N, C-alpha and C positions, 0 to 999 in steps of 0.2 A: 813067828818069823824065823828066817833061816839062822843057823848058828853063826855067831860072829867070831871068826877064826882069830882075829886080832885080840879080842877080849879073852879068848881062851888061852892064847899064847902068853898074854901079859897077866893072866889070872885076875883081871879086873876090868869090868865093863866100863866104869867111869874113866879109868886111865886110857883105855882104848878110844873112847869117845873124845876125850880131851886131846889126845895125840892126833887123832884124825881131823879134829877141828882145826888145829894149827897147820897141819900138813896141807890141807885143802884151802887154807886161807893164809898163805905165807907172808903176805904183805900187811896183815892187820894186827895191830896191838890191841889187846883186850884186858879189861879189868876182870877180877874174879866173878862179880855178878854177871857180867856179859858172857864169860866162859860158861858159867852154870846154865844160863838161859839158852845159849846156842848149842851147847853140847847135851842138854837135857839131863844134867846131873845136879846134885845138891851143891850149895855154895861151899860147904865143908869139903866135899870131895874135889871140887874145882880148885880150891886153895891148895889142898894136899898134893893133888896131881901136878899142878903147876910147879910147885916147889921140887917135886921129884924129877920132873922133866928138866927143870932148871939145873938140878944137881948133876944130871947126866950130860948137860951141855946142849941139849936140844932146844931149850927155850932160853931167852934172856929177859931179864927184868928191867923195866924202865919206869919213868914217871911222866905224867902228863897232867895238864890242868883239867879237872872234871867239867863236864857240861853242866852249867848251872842255870836253872829256870828262874823266871822272874820272882817266884815265890820263895826261892832259896837264896836270893841275894843277901849279902851281908848287910846288917843294919847300919844306918848312917853313923860314921865315926868309928866303925870297927872293920875296916878293910884289912883283910888278912889273906896272904897268898896261900892257896891250898893246892895240893897235888894228890894224885892217886896212883897207886902201883898198877902197872900194866905188864902183861907178858906177851911176847911175840916169838916167832920162830927165829932161831939164830942162824942166819945164812952162812956164818963162818964155821958152823958145826961140821966136822970132818966127814961125817956120814950123812949129811943132809940130803944129798941127791939119792943115795942108795935107799935111805929111809923113805923118801917120798915115793920112789918107784915101788918099793915093797908094800907100803900102805895102800897105794892105788891098785896094786896087783891083787891084793887079797879082798878088796872091796867088791869086785864083781860077783862074789858069792852071795851078795845081798840083793842082786837085781830082782830076784823073785819077790822080794818085799815090796818093790815098787808096784808091780801089777796087783799084788794083794791089797795095798793101800788104796789103789785107784778103783777097786771094785766098788760098785755102788754109785760111782760118779757119772755113769752113763755107759752106753754100748761102745766100747773101745774098738776101733778099727786099726789104729797104729799108735805105737808108743816107741819113741826113739830116745835113747840115753846118750847124752853128749856132755860137753863142758867139764866142769870140775868133777863130775861123777866118774869120768874116765881119765882124769888127770890133765885136762886141758882147759883151765879157767878162762883162756882167751876166747873161747867160743861164746856166742851170745846167749845160749840156753843150756840148761841141764836136761830138760825134758821137752820133747815136742810131741804133742798129743792130737790125735784125730779120733772123732767119734760122733755119736748121735745122742741126742737128749742129754747133753752134758750139763751137769749141775755145778755151777761155779763155786758155790759155798762148800760143796763136798770136795771139790778139787783143792780149794784153799786148805781145807782141813787135812787132806791127804799130805799136802806139802809140809804143814806144821808137824805132822807125825813123822815124816821122813827126814826132815832137816837135822834133828839131833842124831839120828841113826847114821847119817853120812857126814855129819860135822860141817855142813856148809849150807848157805842159803840156796834154795833151789829156784832158779828162774825157769819159767815155763811159758809155753804158748799152746793154746788149745783151739782147734778149729773143727767145724762140722766136716764130715767125710767129703761132701761135694766141694766145699771150699778148699779143703786140703788138696783134692785132686786138681782143682783149678790152679792153685798156687804152684803145684808141681809142673803143670803144663806151661805156665808163663815164666817158669824158673825164678820164682819169688826169691828175693835176696836172703831173707831170714831162713828159708828152708835150705837154700844152697849153702849158706854159711854153716849149716848144721850137717847136711847130708854129704856134702862134698869133702868133708874132713872126717877123721876117725870118729866112729860112733858105734852104738850097739842097738840093733833092732830087737826090741823086747816083744812087741806085738805087731803082727802084720796080717790082719784078716782082710780078705777080699783082694789080696795081692796088690796093695797100693804101692809098694816099693819094689 
């Protein structure tokens, strides 16, 4: 994979992944296990990184009631309120906007990792990067893919590989090349809401775009 400039700058891959996770998900509060899973780091690293980012004022600590499944319900007569610690981006952090811009600016160096991860999922004719991957989570997709003989399981596997790298859930849509061309012709809403806004064309074989 391409070098992660943010990890090199911070001298810590886990800290870079944790910071990127919160910058690309500014509205979400997460527990340490959730941070570890989504950032692709160990629980120990997630805990330490959260504390460090909290010390710097980037994150804030909060409490919430944990999601409890039926099997985890308190036994009768032993009702006890429980909370868990969660972390979230502190919107009042004085450098919040500058930090967000910087993190998103250095992330494009990893775009080549997307094409590498998608290899083997089919014959790609177009890959468009959008949404949170370019700093605009209001868009409906992070990846718009066109190709032939696409393998859904391999696409899902590629997304699971990429999500910790970029620190966000990757929403995607994949179409065959003929269907993609048709949707372009009829100005399909999903495609327009991606292509008519800032985006990055990673693959464009056959001059689809």
